[in-house]
N, C-alpha and C positions, 0 to 999 in steps of 0.2 A: 274286491278283485276287479280286474278289467272287465268293462262291460262290453260285450260283443253282441248284444241282442239285435243290432240293426245291421249287422254286416252282411247278411244274406241279401239284404235289399240294395246294397250300394254297388254302384259300378262307377269307379273314379278313374279320372284322367288327371294326373298330377304333373305339374310343371317340372322339369329337370329329368323327367323319366321318358324312355323312348317308346313305351307301350302302355296300353291300357292294362290295369291290374284289377283283377276280380277278386273280392275277398269272401269266401264262401266257408262258413263254420261247417265242420264235419263231426257229427255225433257217433259216439261209440257206445253200444249197450254194453254194460257190465253186469254180470250175473251176480245178484246179491251184494251190492257195493258196500264197502266196509268204511264207516265214516271215522275218521282219525283226526289227529292234530295236523297232519300233512294235508294242506290244502290242494296241492297240485304240484306240477313241475313244469320248468321251461326247458326247451330243448333247442340249442344253438345249431343251425345247420351251417357247415362251413362255406358251401357254395364253391364254384369252381374258380381256381386262381385267375385273376385277370379279367373276371366277368361280373364284378360287384353283386353277386348273389347271396351273400350271407343273409339268412333269415332266421327268425325267432318264431318258435311255436309255443303253445301252452296247452297243457291237459289239466282240465279242472275236475279233480276227484269228486266234488260235490255235485256236479251236474252231469258228469260223464261225457263232456263235450271237449273234443281236441280240435283246436283251431290253429291254422296256419298263418304265418306272416302277420303277426300281431304287431310288430315294431312299425310295419308299413302303414297300418291302420291308425295306430296311436300317434304317429309323427309324420303326416302326410306331406309336410313341407320341407322335410330333410332330404337334400340332394342325395340321389344314388342310395337312398335308404341306409342300411348298415354298413355296405361297403364290401370290401375284398378280403375274403377268407376269415370266418369266424373261428378263433383259434382256442378260446377257453371262456368260461362262464362262471360267475361267483356272485353271492349275496353276502353283504356284510351291513348290519344295521338295516336301514330302511331303503338302501340302494341296491340295485342290480347292475353289475358290471360285465360287459361284454368286450373281450379282447378281440380286436380286429386287425389281424397280422399284417397283410400287406397294405393295408389303409393306414397303418402306423398311429393307430389310436385305440382308446378304450372308451366306448360308449357308457355313460353312467346314466341310468334311469331310475325312476322311482319303482320299486319293487312290486308295486300293486297295479299302478296304471300303466307302466311301461313307457311313459313319457320321458322323453330325453331330458335331463336336467344338467348335464355337463359333459365335458370331454377331456380326456388326459391323452396328451400327444406324446408318444413314445415309439421311436423307430423300431420296426420290424419285431413288435411286441409278441409275446408267446403265451406265458402262463401266468396266473395270479394266485396269491396267498394272502391272508389276512392276519394280523396279530398286533394287538395293542394300540389300536386306533390308525394303524397304517396298513397300506396294500404293498406288496412286494411283488415286482413284476420282472419276468426274464425278458431280456432284450438280445437280439443278435447284433444289434447297433448298426451293422452295415447294410449293404444292399443285398437283394437276392442274387445270388452268384455263385455258381458252381466253379471253385478255383481251388486246387490243391495247396496254393501258396497264399491263402486268404490270411491278411495280416490283423483285421479288425477283431480284437476280443470283445465278447459279449459283456453285459453287465447285469445287475439287479438294480431296478430302480425303486426308491422308497418314495411312496406317495402318501401324503396326509389326506385322509379320507374326509375330513372337514372341509378343506379348502380345495381338494382335488388337485393339488400341485406337487410336483415332483420336487422333493427337498434333498435328496442325496442320490448318489449313485455308488455301486461297488464293482469294480472290474472283477471278471471271474474267467472261465475258460471260453473256448471258441463254441458259438451257437449253442447257448444254455437253453434248455428245454424245461422240464417240469422241476418244481422245488417243493420242499416241505420243512417244517419247522419242528425241532424238538429241543426242549431245555435251553431255550434262548439261542439256539444254533439254526442257521438256514442252510440246508443242504441243496445243492444245485447240480442237476444232471447235465453235464456239458456234452454235446453230441459231436461237434466238429462236422456236422452233416453236409455242409457246403465244401468241405476239404477232401472229399473222396479222391483217392484212397487213403488219405492221410487224417484219418478220423482222430478226434479227441477221445480219451479214455478215463477222465477224471470226473470226480464229484467235488465241487468246491464247498468249503465249509466257511461260512460267515458268521462272525460274532455280532449278534443283533444289537447288542449295547453299543458297540463301537462302530458297527457297521463297515468292518474291514475283513478281508478274506484272510483267515487263519492259516489255511492249508489246503492242498487238493489231495485227495484219495484215489489211487488207481483201481479201476474196477474192470472194465471192459470197453471195447470201442463203441462209438455211436449210441450213447446213453439216451434214454428217452423218459420213461416213467420213474418217479420218484415219490413213495408214500410211506408215511410213518405210522407204524401201528401202536398200540398202548403198551407194547411191552419194551418200548425203547429201540425197535429195529426199524431199519429202512429197508423198503422193498424197491429194488432199482432194476430197471430193464434194459438190456441191450438189443438194439435192433440187428446187431451183426453187420456183415458186409455184403450179404445177399449172394455170397459165393461159398466160401469154405469155411467162413465163421458164422455160426448159426446165432439166432437170437437165443437169449438166455435171461433168466431171472436170478437175481443175486439178493441175498440178505445180509445186511451190514449192522452189527451190533454197535450202536452209538456210545453205549456205556462202557464197553471194553475196547472199542476201536478197532474192530476186526471183522472180517467176512466170516460167517459162520456157517452159510449154506449157498450151494449152486443149484438151481433147477434147469435141466436140459429141457425146456419147454418154451415155445415161441410165444411172443408177447407183443401185442399191438394196442391194447387197452385193457385197463383194470380198475376194480372198484372195491374199496375196502368197507365192509360192514361188520363191525364188531370184530370177531376172530375169523371172519370168513373173507378170503380175497378171491373175487371173481376175475378171471383172466381170460380174455379173448385173444387168441393167438392166430396172426395170419402171417406166414412166412414165405416169402416169394424168393425163388432160387433162380438166378441167371444161368445156372447149370442145367437145370431140369426144365426151366421156364413153366413151372408150376407153383401153385400155394399149397402149403401145409397148414391146415385150419384146426384148432382145437378150441374147447370151452371148458377151461380147468377151474376147479374149485379147491382152494388151498386153505388149510387151517394154520393161521399164523401163531398159534399158540404151541402146536406140536411140530410145526414145520413140515408138514406132511400134505401131499396132493391126495384129496379125498377122490377126486373123479376128473377124469378130462372130457366128461360129457354131462355138463349140468343142464342141458336141454335133454329131456329123457323120452320125448313122445315122437323123435324123428323129425320135428319141424325144422331142424338145421338144414334139411334138404332143400327147403324153400328159400333160404338165406344164400344169396349170390356172393356177397362180400360183407361179412360181419365186420362192424367198424367201431362200436362202442358199447359199453355195457354200464348199467346202473341198477341199484337196488333200493326199493323203498324202505326207509328206516323203521317203519312201524309194521307193514303188513308182510314185508320180506319178498314182494313181488319182484320179479327180475325183468329188466327192460334190456332189450338187445336191438341195435339199429343195423340196417343193410344199406350200405352206400350204392349196391348194384354196379353200374358202369360208370360212376362218379361225374356223370354229366347229365343225368336226368333224375327225377325225384326219387327219394330213397323211401324206406319203410321202416316201422317201429313195431317190433314184436313185444307182447307183454306175456310173461309166463308165471305161473303159479310158484310158490317156494319149492315145490317138487319138479319143476322144469317141465310143466305141461302148459301149452299155449292156451291163453284166455282170449286174446284178441290181437289184432294188427291194424295198422292204419298208414296212410300215405303221409310222407313228410315232405320237407325242402330237399335240395340237393346236399347229399353227404351229411345226413344227420350225425351229430358228434358229441355234443357237450351237455350235460344235464346239470340242473340245480334244483332241489326241492324247496318248496315255499311252505311255511307253517310256523307255529309257535313251538319254542323249546325243541327244535330238532337241529341235527347237524345239516346246515343248509349248504355245506361246500364238501 
């Protein structure tokens, strides 16, 4: 694993950076730490758009040490470090992939040392999934531009993970976000987010063998999350329009090709662990100028909301702006990030499976995307 023993002693001034960067590890004491096959996790901080402040943190379960900005230490000669807006993170084989949206690239690193070993150039890239030796990446294709008459459709790029080359592209809807794969089909949530108020409302279905779009399924406007469970269902979220059309969560049965349930619950981030779907919901309304916030737990087998408060000890009162959620696949500890005001360092909270706070730590700006590291675990 990444060697950080000397970081506390280093004060580095690097060419191509405008300021001195101090790397200081921060240790977190865990009561009775449990050793498992999960070695730790990476957390990608998005950073503020236009500021080149995406950073990567690492928490080591074996040592109990949480360390910020490990990419900068491992790659001191990379100009501007990671770049502008860290949008997704994944592990496939021996490589760690960080999707950097507005820098139009994916940084490819060794998953243990975090040294950069390559780069995939994809314009306005968004989310990544892996299957059969390839990475599939959604791309908005065009520039960042709010325009109700936007004409550039997005696409999914097919990347050979051996050569790191884009080998094919498949056009989908406008501003495609998350994607997932079931039974040799890629499902893509099209948002049309740049086209307000003329949002997209479809999920594109791509045949993975021919890599062509077969059809689009109408769901709701401004789609975002797209997760496949083990029952053949897709869990798809809509952001709504922030006025009269609220955020909702939909369940689509891919076997019978039909919607089977709608949840009137706000969704901004979710994590699937077995039959448990953890959903953070932050619904902003331009009508009330307020946020509605929830922490829902849904059983994906029974299609029932078990709770809207998976944090049970009142700690949610400490969290200003819940942003993302993850669950340890072995211990079932729950991790929730707080983006605070979006322009200053955020915070990471760890909860027991029962929703009781265990510890918290400062992160980079807008902590957002997790991936766990270890043998024989679901690393994405």
